[in-house]
N, C-alpha and C positions, 0 to 999 in steps of 0.2 A: 504493500500500500504506500509506504514511504517513497519507494522507488518511483511509483506511478506519479505521485505528487511532484516529485523532483523533476521528472520528465515534463510534466505539465507546465511547471514554472519556467523551465528552460525554453520550452516551446513558446510560451507567452513572451518571454524576454526577446527571443529571436524574432518573433512577429513584430514587436515594437521597434527593434533595431534594424532588421534587414528584410522583413517580409514585404510582400506586394502591397499590403495595406498600411505599411509603416508610414509613408508620407501623409496618408489620409488621417490616420490615427493621431499622429503628432500634430498635424494641422488643426484637427478638431480640438485637441487638448489645449493648444495655444490660443485658439479662438475663444474657448470657454474661459480661459484664464484672463484674457483681455477684457471680455465683457463683464466678468465678475468684478475685476479690480476697478474698471471704469465706473460701474454703478456704485460700488462701495465708497470710492473716494469722492466722486462728484455729488452724490446725494446723501451720503451718511457722514463722511469725514469733513466735507466742505462747510466752513462757517463764514465765508466771505473773506475779502482781502484784509491783510493786516500790515501791509508795507506802504511806505510813503511813495516810492516810485511807482508801484502798481496803481494806486489811486490817481497819482499825478498823470501818468500816461493814459489811464482810462478816461479821465475827463478831457484830455486833449483829443483822444480818439472820438469822443462824443461830439466835440466841436467840429472835427473833420467830417463826421457823419451828418452834422447839421449844416454843412456847407460853409463853415467859417474858416476852414483851413487849419493850419498848425498854429492855433491860438490857444491861450490858456486863461483859466479863471483863477489860477493860483499865481499870485504875484509876490515875488521875493524883493525885499527892499534893495538888495544888491543889483537886481536886474534893472531897477530904476536908475541906480547909480551908473551902471554900465551904459545905459542909453544916454544919460546926461553927459557922461564923459566923452562919448563919441559924437556929441552934438546932434543927437537924434531927438525927434519930438516924442514926448510921452503919449502913447495912444490913449484916447479917452473912451474908446469902445472896445474893440477886439485887441487884446494885448498879445503880441507875438511870443511864441515860446522859443527860446534859444538855450534851454538848459537840458532838456531831454533829447535823446536820439530819436529820429523821426519814424523809423520803419515800423516798430511795434505799434505805436498809435495808429498809423495808417492802416496796417493790417487789421487791427482790432476794430476799426471803424466799420468794417463790413459786417461782422456778426451783430454789432450794436444796432444796425439798421433793422435787423430781424426782430428786435424787441423794442422798437421805438415807442410802441404804445405803453410800455412798462417803464419808461425812463423816469417817471415820477414815482417815488416810493409811496406806499400807503402805510399807515400805522401798524398794519398786520404783517408787513413784509419783514422777516428776520434776515433773509439773505437777498440782497439786491439782485434783480434779474440781470443787470449789467455785469455784476461779479461772476455769476454762474455761466453766462454765455461766453465770456472771455476765458474763463477757466476751461470750459468745454473745448474751445478752439485750441488752447494750449495742449490739452490732452490729445487732441487730434494730431497736432504737430508732433508730439512725442511718439505716438503710435506709428505714424508714417516714417519718422526717423528710425525707429526700431526696424522697420522693414528694410530701409536702406542699409542700416548697419548689418543686417543679415547678409546682404550681398558683399559688403566690405569684408566681413569675417570669412565668407565663403571664398573670396579671392585670396585672402591671406592664408587661410588654413583649409578647412573643408566645411561642407554643409552641416554636418552633425555638430561639430564644435560651434559653428555659427549659431545654430538653433539653440543649443544649450546656453550659449553666451547671451542670446537675445532674451531667453527666459529669465536669466539672472538680472539682466537690465530691467526687464519688466517688473521684477520682484524687488527692486531697489527702492525703498521707501522715499529716499530723497528726490528721486526723479518725479514721483507723484506729488510730493510737496511743492516742488518748483512748478509743476503743471497747474497746481491750484493757487499759486502765489500771485498770478497776474504779471509776473516779471518776464522779460524777453528771453529767458534762457532756453525755453523749448523751441521757440522760433530760431534761435541761434543754433541749437542742436540739430535741427532739420537742415539748415544751410551747411553746417559743419560736416554732417554725414555725407552730403553730396560732394563737398570739397575733398573729403578723404577718399571717397570712391574714385573720383577722377584722378587723384594723386596716385593711388595704387595702380590704377589702369595705366597711367603714364609710365610708372616704374616697370610694369610688366611688358610694356611695348617700347622700351627705351631705344630700340634699334630703328624705330620709325619716327623720324624727326617731326613730320607734319602732325601725326597723331599726338605726339608728346606735347608740342606747342599748343595745339588746340585744347587738349585736356587741361594744361596748366592755365591757359587763358580762361577756361570755364571755371576752374577752381578759384582763379582770381576774382571773377565776377561774384562768386558766392561769398568769398571773403569780404569783398566790398560791401555786400548786403549785410553781412554779419557786423561790420563796423557801423553801418547805419542803424543796426539794431542795438548796438552797444559799442561805444568808442573803445572800450578796453580790449575788444577783439583784435585791435591793431597789434597788441603784444603777441598774441598767438600767431597772427599772420607774419610778424617779423621772424619768429622762430622757424616757421614753415619756409619763408623766403630764403633764409640762410641755408636750410637743407637743400632746397631745390637748386639754389645757385651752385652748390658744391656737387650735388649728385648727378644732375643732368648735364649732358654735353650739347653744345659748347658751354663750358663752365661759366657761370655768371650771366651769360647772354640768354640762356634758356629760361631764366626767371623773369626776364624783362616783359614778356607778354602778360604774365600774371600781375606784375607791378602796374603795368599800363591799365589793365582791367580794373584794378582796385581804385586807381586814381580817376578813371573814367566814371566810376560809380559814386565816389565820395566827394570829388571836387565841386559838383553843383551844389551840394549841401553846404560846403564850406563857403562858397561864394554867397549863397543865400544868407548865412549867418553874418558874414562880413557886411553885407548891405543892410541888414536889419539892426545889428548892434555894434558894428565896428570891430568884431573879433571873429575870425573864421572858426574858432572852436567854441564860440558861445560862452555861456556862463560856467559850464561844467569844468573847464580847464582849471579853475581855481581850487577844485578838489585835490589836485596834485600838489598845490602850493601850501594849502592850509595845514595846520597841525591836526592831530588826531581828534576824534570825536565827531558827532553828527553835524554836518554842515547846517542843518536846520536849527541847531541850537547855537551855532557860532556865526561864522562870517556872512552867511546869507541873510542875516537879520540886520546887517549894517547898510546904511545908505550914505556912509561917509567915505569909505575907501575899501579897496579889495585887499586880500592878504598879500603881503610882500614876499618876494622870492628869497629863500635862504637855503644855500647849498648844504650847510651843516644840518639844518632842520629837516630838509627833504631826505638826506642820507640817513639820519637818525630814524625818521618815520619809516623809511623803506626797510631798514635793518630790523626794526621792531616788528613790522608787518610780515616780513619773510620768516623770522624766527617763530612768530605766532602761528603761521601756516604750517611750518614743519612740526611744531609741537602737537598740533591738532589735525594732522594730515589725514588720519584714518577717519575722523569725523567728517572732514571735507569730502572724502570719497564715499560718504554714505555708509560707513562701517561695513563696506563690502569686502569680503575675504578675497574674492577673485581679483578685484581691482587692486587691493593692497599687494597681491602677489606679483603684480607687474614689475615691481622694483627688483624682485628676485629673478624674474625672467630676463632681466638685463644681463645676468651672468651666464645664461644658457646659450650655447652656440647652435642656433637654429640652422637646419640644413639649407633651407631656401634663402637665397641671397636677398630677395625682396623682403621677406619676413624679418631677416636679421638686420637689414639696414633701415627699414622703415621705423623700427622702434626708436632709432636715434632721432628721426623726425619728430616722433611723439615726445621724446625727452626735450628737444629744443623748443617745441611749442609749449610744453608744460613749464619750462624754465622762464620763457617769455611771459606766460600768464602769471607765474609767481611774482616776477619782478613788477609787472603792472599792478597786480593786486596789492603788493607791498607799498607802492608809491601812492596809489589812490585810496587805499584803505579797504578793509574788509570787516564788516560789522557783525558777521555771524554766518552760520552754515547756510541758512536760507536768506540770502541777501543779494542785492542787485549786482555787486561786484564779484560774486563767487563764480569763478570760471573753471574750477576743478571739475565741476559737474559735466562740462562739455567733453572732457577727456575720459570719463568713466567707461564708456563703451569700448574704447581702444584698450584701456587698462584691463578690462574684464577679459577680452579675447586673449591677450598675451598672458595674463595671469592664469586663466583657465588652461591654456595650452601648456604652461609650465607645470601646473598641478597634475595634468594628465601624463606628462612626461615622467614625473616622479612616480606616479602610480604604475606606469608601464615597466619601470625598472624593477618592480617587485615580481614581474613575470607571473602574475596570477591570471591565467588565461581562462577565466570563468566569466561569461557574460553577466550572470546574476550579480557577482561581486562587483563588477565594473559599474553596473547600473546602481547598485547600492552606494558606491563611492561617489558617483556623480550626483545622486539624489541628496546625499549628505552635504556636498559642497553647495548645491542650490539652496538647501534649507538653511545652512549657516549664513549664506548671503541674504536670505530673506528674513532673518531674525528681527531686524529693526521694523520691517513691514508688519510682521505678525504681532509684534509688541504694540504698534500703532493701532492696528485694527482691533485688537483685543481690549486695549485700554481706553477706547473712545469714551469720553465723558466730559463733564463740565458744561458751560453755557453754550447755547446755539449761535452765539455771536462772538466776535473777537473783543470781548470785554475782559479787563480794561485794555485800551481806553475807548474803543469804538462802540457806539450804539446807533447803527445806521438809521432806524426809524426816527429817533429823536434828533439826529443831526438833520435829517431830511425836513423836519418841521420848520427849520429856519427858512426854508424856501417858501413857506406859507407866510411867515412873518415879515419877510423882506422882498422887495421888488427886484426885477431882473437887473436894474441898473444900480441898485444899492450895493454898498461894499461892507464886508465884515472882516475885521481883523481876528486872528485866531492863532493859538499855538498848534493847531492841526488844520491848517487851511486846505491841505490836500483832500481831507475828508469833507470839508464844507463845499469845496468845488465839485467833488464827485457826487456826494449824496444829496446835498441841498441845491446843487446847480446854481450857486451864487458866487460872484466874484469875491475872493478872499485874499487878504494880505497876510503874509507871515508876520507874526508878532514882532514889531521892530525892537531893536536893542535898547531903545531909549524912549521915554515919554515925549521928549522933544521932537524926535523923528515922527512919532505918531501924530503929534499936534500939527506938524508941518503938512503931513499927508491930509489931515482932516481939515485944517483951516484954509489951506491954499488949494484944496481940491486938485491935487497933483494928478489924480487918476480920473478926473472929470466930475466926481461926486465926493462929498464928505464921507468919512467912515462913520457909519451909524450903528455899528454893532461890534462887540468884543466878546468872543466865545472862548472861554478858558475851560480846560479839561484836566483829567488826571495826568496828562503829559507834563504839566507844570505843577498841578496840585499835589502829586505824589512824590515830588522831589524832596531832597533833604532840606529841612527848614533853613538852617544857617549856611551850610556849605554851598548849596545850589541856588537858594532863593535870596536870602538876605545879603550874602556875600558873593554870590555867583553870577551867572549869566543873566538871571532874571531879577536882579536886585531892584531895578527901576520899577518893577511891577509887583513888588512884594505886598503892598497894601491891598492890591486887587486879588492876588492869588490866595492870600490867607483868608480864613473865614472867621467872623463875618468881614466882608470887604469894607474899605473906607473909600468913599467916592467924592469926598469934599474937593471941589475945584476941578473934578474930572469932567471931560466933555460928554460922557455918557453916564448920567446919574441914576438911571433906572436899571434895576437888575432883578433876576429871578433865578433860583436854582432849578436844575433840570435833572431828570433821571440819568443814571441809576443812583439812588440814595443821595441825591444832591451833589454828586461829585463833579458835575459840570455846571457852569454858570454863564449866563448871557447878560452882558451890559448893553444898554441901548439908549438912544436919544429920547425915547418915550416908551410908554407901556404898550408893547406890541403883542402881548400874550393873553391879556384879559379880553374876552369876547366883547364886553361892553365898551372897550377902548377903541374898537374899530368902527 
């Protein structure tokens, strides 16, 4: 009986691995995995956006969908300074955006048109329709990119390894968290997968100059689009450019078509920025110059001057940023065992010259990304400047290949044992995902500090042309659809914006939230970056002599407060 059972198991394993039905079975299992994970993350795990960049780019996308172009309802005091320094007129209506990269908002404007009737939130909406539709598009980009990564893995290794690698990628929790974040990483991952497929194709056809140059040109176009999705992609491209310049012949010259393609895609945007604000890199370039910390809590609140360049300061910031990445590298790789094994795979002499040499292209791109993240700053595992996530698929393929090599050296020629080994590897890689799915709990919104329905009510209290200052203007712009100014660094700047109507209208609202309310009382409020606003942040506030003397606490538990020029919340006041 035991022998019969063993034969049955071996037959089942053989059917899964090599039988005629193997492709169909594996495809059905992968499809079931994709559908299950999509439903779980998009409709169970998703609680709305929680990041500044996500909401900022989303409200720009809605402006694009409304026919207003790349304009923003989130106005940073430093943006006003930059326009004034360049001798530009301060727009009174549609304020141009020159802080965010343009591609993600442009792409996200398309699905937003599908939910145009739900742009205005209702009090019963916990998750904004705009949040969910953008997250859904990011998931779609992720899944399409996994399909392309399958072909990349098949070109480098074989279809079986590529399939297992793609299953591991699908079961990496961090990939799904980025898909739900509203950040441009999944759009970048899609473009990057195409660029890598073209690069591997060029390496495998290195004896055909025309095919190579065409492939590199196509890769350059995709890298250019990546840079338009996030300027930090430039650092990955530079690493790739070094490799292609050395690997392909004629050396140096073969990379020129790719460089030309990147410039062809990115130069129009730089020209646009220069014409709008006098700087081809817009406002975001100051992120590289400024010291550590959130820009929204620092230099972006100033209307006096931009951060000054300091070579020593930049080097210190980069050194600290790089060391922080190395210390937490496993977390930045999604705690993925196969991805982490990539660095061990660098020691293995792969037989294929393409496989062996391409890993050094990966290393150069990764080193470029590490340097860029070190200079511009990295605020967490799920953050806009996190580029490690883009390289995870390549890390997984090489790491998995190395683990399989180690297994083969045991010379255990039993298909069942091999399947058990690979299953264990996949499960270990999926542990963070399993922990996330099992431990789902807490509020159904991103509180603290965001309560979308109660932010959206500001849109009922204020007209379309009225202006609200806030410590979370990105959320006011996205959920309330009202023009919002980032809380200035001084009351004097606030009064200038209010009294002189710099933006066309006075500031008639000040919305403060746990972003400032939950700060340390003395270190951050009385003596820190918000010291000028201490009397308004603390409870109860003191409004003597302030331009907005009316105020009321807002849910949840009064942790948000709105100051206004008049009573806008009592029905009898309207």
